[in-house]
N, C-alpha and C positions, 0 to 999 in steps of 0.2 A: 625463479619458481615456475614450475610447469603450470600451464593454464588448464583448469579443469573443464572438460568438455562433457556435456550431457549426451548420453546415447539417445537414439531416436525414440526408444521406448520411454526413457525417463522424461524427455521433453514432452512427449505426447501425454504422459500421465500428469505432469504438472500443469499443462495447458487444460486438460480435462478438469482438474481440480479448480483451476481458475474459472472455467465456464460454469461449474456447479456453484461456486461461491458467488459469482456475478449474477447468476440466476436468482439466488436468494436476496442479494443486495438490491436487485431491480425491484423486486416485490416490496421490500421494506422502504426503499427510497420513493417509490410511487405513492405509497401511503403517506409518507412525510410531506411531499409536495402537492399531493392530491392531483397529480397529473400523470399521464403515461410517460414512463421513462424507459429508454433503451440503453443498455450498457454493453459494450463489446470489449474484447481483449485482443487488439490488433497485433500486439507484440509482447513476447515473453522470452527472456533469455537469462542465462547465468553468465555473469561477466566478472572479470577481475576487478577488485576494489579500485585499482588505479584508474580504471576507465569511467568510473561513476561520475566524478565531478563534471567532466566534459559533456556527458550524456544529459545531465539535468540542469546544466548552467542556464541561468536566466539573468538578463541584464537588470531586472527589477527584483525587489524582494518578493519572496514567495511565502505561502503558508505551509508549514510542516506540522503534522500531528504524529506524535511518537507513541507507540504502544510496545511495552516490553513483552517478550515471549518467554514462557517458562515451561518446564517439563522436559520432554524428550528433544525439543528443539529450543535452545536458549538463544536469545538475541533480541533484536528490535525490528519492528515493522514501522516504516515511515511512509505516510501518505503526503504527497506534495501536490499543491494546487496553486495556480497563479492567483494573484489577488482578485482579478476580475472574475475568475471562475468561482472562487470562494464567495465573493459578494453576490454573484448571481444565484448561487445555490441558497444562500442565506435569505435573499429576497423572496425566493419562491416559497420558502418555509415560513417565514415570519411576516412577509408582506412588505418589508422595507429594509433598505441598507444603503448607506451613503458611501459610494465608491471613492470619494475624495478623502475619507477619513480612515483611521485604523479600525481595529475591531474592539467593540465594547463587550461587556461581560455576557450579555445575551447572545451576541454573535459568536463569541468564543465557545459558549455552551452548545450552540448549534453545530459548529465545526467539530467539536469533540464527539457529538452524537453521530455525525456523518462518518467520521473516522471509525467509530465503533462498528457502524454498519458495513462500511467498505472493507476494513481490515479484519473485523471480527468474523464476517461471513467467509472470507477466504481462509482464515486460519481454522475455523470450525470445519470447513469442507476438507482442508488438508488433513486435519486430525482424524476425521471420520473415514476418509478415503484410504488413508494409509494405516489406519488402526494404531495410531500412536497418540500419546497424550501431549497436547500443546495447550497451554493456557495463555490468556492475555491480561495485561494490567489495565488500570484506568488510564486513559490517554492523557498526554500533556501536549500543549500547543506552543509553537514558536513562529514568529514572523520576522524573517531575516533573509539575507542572501542565501542562495541554495548551498554554496560551499560551507557557509558558517553552520547551517543546520546539519549537514552531513558530518562536519567536525564535532558537533554536539553529540550526535548519535555515537560516533566512534569513541568519544571521550567517556561515554557511559559503559562501553564494552572493554574487554581485555584486548590487547593489541593484535590478537591473532585472527582477525577477520581477513580472509583472503579473497572470497568470492561473494557476490551479491546477486540475489534473484531479483530481476527487474521486470515489472509488469506495467505496460502502458495501457491505460483504460480510456475509453471514449464514452461520454454520456451524450444522448440525444434527448433533449427536453424542449417541447414546443418547437420542434424542427430545428433547434439550434444545437450545434455540435460543440462540446467542450471536452477538454481532456484533463486527466490527472495521472500521476505516477505513483506506483506502490513499489517500495524497495524493501527487501527482507535481508537484514544483516544477521548472519549466524556464524558461530565458530566452526572450525573444520569438523569437530566431533558431531555437532548437531546436523550439519549438512550430510555427513556420512549416515547418520541415523535415518534421515529422510530418504536418501537415495537407496540405502539398504532395504528399507520398507518397500520402495517401488520395485526393486529387483526381485523381491520375494513374490511379487504378483505375477511374474512371468510364468 
């Protein structure tokens, strides 16, 4: 199967959308943690599905929050955070979090809200920027090895996912840098809808 390559214009447009979404997320997250938050998007690329597991592999379990996409772009958005990053963000928001334990009901609720902010702002920016309709569902959370979480997302979709949009995000809170990953899984028709909308902007 041929690898899909973004044109320079398409890449720039998707990065611009990312920066818009991250700008909104920064404001919302700053309010949640009551501290100054900086978020950047150092890496964004479209890559074949087969390359995704190696890119996100982690030797320890990770937190994955899954949001379903509906409308003109169907698929799933996956936010992945290391356990230490997730626990740090939770601690900033609710004041405490035991890194030696799993995630209790309150902590899961915080993670789902964080995913709503991070994923929701990007999808909202994408929808507005491209003038296409994309909705998101209530998020669901998983704590497992990264490969298992990706398999879970693929199990929810039809088998024709060829390419994945990968966004690496970096947060700076209290001068500490932490990172997360956003992956957008869509079928070929949905990806075509998004790229066609970008091409119409030329």
